[in-house]
C-alpha positions as CSV (number, residue, x, y, z in Angstrom):
1,X,71.2,171.0,-87.0
2,X,74.6,171.7,-85.3
3,X,77.0,168.3,-86.0
4,X,79.0,167.7,-83.0
5,X,82.8,166.6,-83.9
6,X,82.7,163.4,-85.2
7,X,79.3,163.0,-86.3
8,X,78.3,162.3,-89.7
9,X,74.6,162.9,-91.1
10,X,74.2,161.2,-94.5
11,X,71.3,160.8,-96.8
12,X,72.1,158.1,-98.8
13,X,69.0,158.7,-101.5
14,X,70.7,162.0,-102.4
15,X,74.1,161.2,-101.7
16,X,74.7,164.4,-99.2
17,X,76.7,163.6,-96.2
18,X,76.7,166.4,-93.5
19,X,80.4,166.5,-91.3
20,X,80.1,168.3,-88.1
21,X,83.6,170.0,-86.9
22,X,85.4,170.6,-83.6
23,X,84.6,173.8,-81.2
24,X,88.3,174.8,-82.3
25,X,90.3,173.4,-85.3
26,X,94.3,173.4,-85.0
27,X,97.1,171.2,-84.6
28,X,95.3,168.6,-82.3
29,X,92.3,168.1,-83.7
30,X,92.9,168.9,-87.5
31,X,94.3,165.6,-88.6
32,X,91.2,164.0,-87.2
33,X,88.8,166.0,-89.1
34,X,91.0,165.0,-92.3
35,X,90.2,161.7,-91.5
36,X,86.8,162.0,-90.6
37,X,86.5,163.9,-94.3
38,X,88.4,161.2,-96.3
39,X,86.1,158.3,-94.7
40,X,83.3,160.1,-95.9
41,X,84.7,160.8,-99.2
42,X,85.7,157.3,-99.8
43,X,81.7,156.0,-99.3
44,X,81.4,158.7,-103.3
45,X,78.9,161.2,-101.7
46,X,77.2,163.7,-104.6
47,X,78.1,166.4,-102.0
48,X,79.9,167.1,-98.7
49,X,78.7,169.5,-96.5
50,X,81.0,170.7,-93.6
51,X,79.5,172.0,-91.0
52,X,81.0,175.1,-89.4
53,X,78.4,176.3,-86.9
54,X,80.3,175.1,-84.0
55,X,83.8,176.1,-85.3
56,X,84.8,179.2,-83.0
57,X,88.6,178.9,-83.6
58,X,90.9,177.9,-87.0
59,X,94.4,178.5,-87.2
60,X,97.1,177.7,-90.0
61,X,96.8,173.3,-89.1
62,X,92.8,174.1,-89.4
63,X,93.2,175.7,-92.6
64,X,95.8,173.0,-94.0
65,X,92.8,170.6,-92.9
66,X,90.4,172.4,-94.8
67,X,93.2,172.4,-97.9
68,X,93.5,168.4,-97.8
69,X,89.5,168.0,-97.7
70,X,88.7,170.0,-100.5
71,X,91.8,168.1,-102.5
72,X,90.6,164.7,-101.8
73,X,87.0,165.5,-102.7
74,X,88.4,167.3,-105.7
75,X,90.1,164.3,-107.0
76,X,87.1,161.9,-106.1
77,X,84.9,164.3,-108.1
78,X,83.0,165.1,-105.0
79,X,81.2,168.3,-104.7
80,X,82.2,170.2,-101.3
81,X,80.7,173.2,-99.3
82,X,80.8,174.5,-96.2
83,X,77.9,175.8,-94.0
84,X,77.4,178.8,-91.5
85,X,81.1,179.7,-90.5
86,X,81.5,182.1,-88.0
87,X,83.1,185.7,-88.8
88,X,86.3,184.8,-87.2
89,X,86.7,181.7,-89.3
90,X,85.0,183.1,-92.3
91,X,88.2,185.5,-92.3
92,X,90.4,182.8,-92.1
93,X,88.8,181.0,-95.1
94,X,88.9,184.6,-97.1
95,X,93.2,184.9,-96.1
96,X,93.6,181.8,-96.9
97,X,91.8,182.0,-100.2
98,X,89.7,179.4,-99.9
99,X,86.4,181.3,-99.7
100,X,86.7,182.0,-103.6
101,X,87.2,177.8,-104.2
102,X,85.0,176.5,-102.0
103,X,80.9,177.7,-102.0
104,X,79.9,179.0,-98.2
105,X,76.2,178.7,-97.3
106,X,74.9,180.4,-94.1
107,X,72.4,177.6,-93.7
108,X,72.4,173.9,-94.4
109,X,68.8,174.5,-96.0
110,X,71.0,177.0,-98.6
111,X,73.4,174.1,-99.0
112,X,70.8,171.7,-100.0
113,X,68.6,174.1,-102.4
């Protein structure tokens, strides 16, 4: 269940929203993802899952977008986690230190459990 960029899947009963990412997260796409993430957080979900299955490239701007979304989620009391980062994206998360701050799940099912 990959979420294309800009697509949000929501379950109002459980309060879980899943936000898809673009294939590349960089200067051109990072701001849009932050806007989408903040819009989801403004709806006060219990959990925001960022689906990274389609993300193949993430630079420093993309990492900054992740920090912005994570900070906004923390401030709003919204739990936040990542789903299925590819190895090259997982490395960026490790180098940036976000893997220690944000839970990472291999699958959507794992995140929902």
